C-alpha positions in Angstrom: 23.8 -45.7 -47.4 22.0 -43.1 -45.2 21.4 -39.4 -45.8 21.4 -36.9 -43.0 21.1 -33.1 -42.6 23.6 -31.6 -40.2 21.9 -29.5 -37.5 25.0 -28.2 -35.7 25.1 -24.9 -37.7 22.9 -22.9 -40.1 24.6 -24.3 -43.1 22.5 -27.5 -42.8 24.9 -29.6 -44.9 23.3 -32.7 -46.5 25.5 -35.7 -45.4 25.8 -39.1 -46.9 26.9 -42.0 -44.7 28.1 -45.2 -46.4 28.8 -48.3 -44.4 29.1 -48.6 -40.7 31.7 -49.1 -37.9 35.3 -48.7 -39.0 34.4 -48.9 -42.6 32.0 -46.0 -42.4 32.5 -43.2 -45.0 30.9 -39.8 -44.6 30.5 -37.3 -47.4 29.0 -33.8 -48.0 30.2 -32.0 -44.9 31.9 -28.6 -45.1 33.5 -28.6 -41.7 34.6 -31.1 -39.0 31.3 -30.5 -37.1 29.4 -32.2 -39.9 31.6 -35.3 -39.8 31.3 -35.5 -35.9 27.6 -35.1 -36.1 27.2 -37.9 -38.7 29.4 -40.2 -36.6 27.4 -39.5 -33.4 24.1 -40.0 -35.3 25.1 -43.4 -36.5 26.5 -44.5 -33.2 24.6 -42.8 -30.4 22.3 -40.0 -31.5 21.5 -37.3 -28.8 19.3 -34.2 -28.6 18.6 -31.2 -26.5 15.1 -31.4 -25.1 13.0 -28.3 -24.9 9.5 -28.3 -23.4 7.4 -26.8 -20.6 6.5 -27.8 -17.1 3.6 -26.8 -14.8 3.7 -24.3 -12.0 1.4 -23.5 -9.0 1.1 -19.9 -10.0 -2.1 -18.9 -11.9 -0.4 -16.0 -13.6 2.2 -18.4 -15.1 0.6 -21.8 -15.3 3.4 -23.3 -17.4 7.0 -22.2 -18.0 9.6 -23.1 -20.6 12.5 -25.4 -19.8 15.3 -27.3 -21.6 18.0 -29.9 -20.8 21.4 -28.3 -20.0 23.0 -30.6 -22.5 22.1 -33.4 -24.8 20.5 -36.7 -23.8 20.2 -39.9 -25.9 17.5 -39.6 -28.5 15.8 -42.8 -27.4 15.3 -41.3 -23.9 13.4 -38.2 -25.0 9.9 -39.7 -24.4 11.0 -41.0 -21.0 12.3 -37.5 -20.1 9.0 -36.0 -21.2 7.1 -38.4 -18.9 9.3 -37.6 -16.0 8.9 -33.8 -16.5 5.1 -34.2 -16.7 5.1 -35.0 -13.0 7.1 -31.8 -12.1 5.2 -28.8 -10.6 7.3 -25.7 -9.8 6.3 -24.2 -6.4 9.0 -21.5 -6.1 9.7 -18.2 -8.0 12.7 -19.6 -9.9 14.7 -17.5 -12.3 16.1 -18.2 -15.8 18.8 -20.8 -15.5 17.6 -22.3 -12.2 17.5 -26.1 -12.0 14.1 -27.7 -12.3 15.2 -31.4 -12.3 18.6 -32.9 -11.6 19.8 -36.0 -13.5 16.8 -36.4 -15.8 16.2 -40.0 -16.7 19.5 -40.9 -15.0 21.6 -39.2 -17.8 23.5 -36.8 -15.5 21.9 -33.9 -17.3 19.9 -31.1 -15.6 16.7 -29.5 -16.7 16.8 -25.7 -16.3 14.2 -22.9 -16.7 14.6 -20.7 -19.8 12.3 -17.9 -18.8 12.2 -15.2 -16.1 8.4 -15.0 -16.1 8.1 -16.2 -12.5 10.5 -13.6 -11.1 8.6 -10.9 -13.1 5.3 -12.1 -11.7 6.7 -12.0 -8.2 7.9 -8.4 -8.7 4.5 -7.3 -10.1 2.7 -8.8 -7.1 5.1 -7.1 -4.7 4.6 -3.7 -6.5 0.8 -4.1 -6.3 1.0 -4.8 -2.6 3.1 -1.7 -2.0 0.6 0.4 -4.1 -2.3 -1.0 -2.1 -0.5 -0.2 1.1 0.1 3.4 -0.1 -3.5 3.8 -1.1 -4.7 2.6 2.2 -2.4 5.0 4.1 -3.5 7.9 1.9 -7.2 7.0 2.5 -6.6 7.0 6.2 -4.9 10.4 6.1 -7.8 11.7 3.9 -10.4 10.4 6.4 -8.5 12.0 9.3 -8.4 15.3 7.4 -12.1 15.2 6.7 -12.8 14.4 10.4 -10.7 17.4 11.3 -12.6 19.6 8.9 -15.9 18.4 10.5 -14.7 19.3 13.9 -13.8 22.7 12.5 -17.3 23.1 11.2 -18.8 22.4 14.5 -16.5 24.8 16.2 -17.3 27.5 13.7 -21.0 27.0 14.3 -20.5 27.3 18.0 -18.6 30.5 17.4 -21.4 31.9 15.3 -23.9 31.2 18.1 -21.7 32.9 20.6 -21.2 35.9 18.3 -25.0 36.4 17.9 -25.5 36.2 21.7 -27.0 32.7 22.0 -26.0 31.0 25.2 -26.8 27.5 24.0 -24.2 25.9 21.8 -24.8 22.2 22.7 -26.4 19.5 20.7 -24.3 20.0 17.5 -23.0 16.7 16.2 -21.5 15.4 13.0 -18.9 16.8 10.6 -21.7 18.8 8.8 -22.4 20.6 12.0 -26.1 20.0 12.0 -27.9 21.1 15.1 -30.1 18.3 16.5 -31.3 20.1 19.6 -30.6 23.4 21.3 -31.7 23.6 24.8 -33.4 26.8 26.1 -31.7 29.1 28.6 -33.0 30.9 31.6 -33.6 34.0 29.5 -36.3 32.1 27.5 -38.6 32.3 30.6 -39.8 28.8 30.3 -39.8 28.3 26.6 -39.3 24.6 26.4 -37.5 22.5 23.8 -36.4 25.2 21.5 -35.5 22.6 18.9 -33.3 23.4 16.0 -35.2 21.4 13.4 -36.3 23.6 10.5 -40.0 24.4 10.7 -40.3 22.8 14.2 -42.2 24.4 17.0 -40.1 26.9 18.9 -37.4 27.2 16.2 -34.9 29.9 16.9 -33.5 31.8 13.9 -29.7 32.1 14.2 -29.8 35.9 13.5 -32.5 36.8 15.9 -33.6 36.3 19.5 -37.1 35.1 20.4 -39.6 37.8 21.3 -40.8 36.9 24.8 -43.5 39.0 26.4 -42.8 39.6 30.0 -45.4 40.3 32.6 
C-alpha cells in the first residue's frame, strides 16, 4: 500500500494505492485526474522542471525557465546538469526556446520571463536619451558661440560710436580687448594697450589728450 497526494489541482486529494499492475486499486480521488495521477506515479512518474539559466547580460545574470511539458522524474537531475551548461547570449522573450529536446525526452525548455527584452528596451531608451542630450549640448554651445560673436560685434560698434578708429584685437566670446593698436591721430603714441592700469590705456569714453607742437 502506498499513499500519495494528487498535485493536478488545488484539492490535493490524499490517494491510497493498493497492489500493483493489473491488480492495482486506487482510493481517495474525487475526480478522474486523481486516478490518472496515481496510475502515472506508480508506473512512470513525470514532473515539470522549473529552474534558472545563466545569461551574458550583467543586468540580468540569470533568467527563469521551465520545461514545456513533463519529463520523467528520474531524469530531473540530468536535465539540471544539462541546463547548467547553457548561457543565453540573445535578448530572448518569454516563451522562446532555450534548449531543444532536453535529456533526449523530446521536451523543450522555454524562458518564462521577459526581463531580457525589457533590459534591451531600457538600454535603447538610454542611448536615445544620450543622443538627444548630446545634440542639445551642441546646439547650446553653438548658441553661446553666436552670443560671443555678438558681444565682440557690439564692442566694435561701441568703439566706432565713440570715435575710436581701432577696433582690432578683440577676441573671445567675452569680448575682452587684448590689444588696441594706435592710429595716426595718436602722433606716435605707441602700444596703446587695452589692459586695465597699463601704460597708455585709453578710456572707452574719452580720447587721449595729446599736446601738439
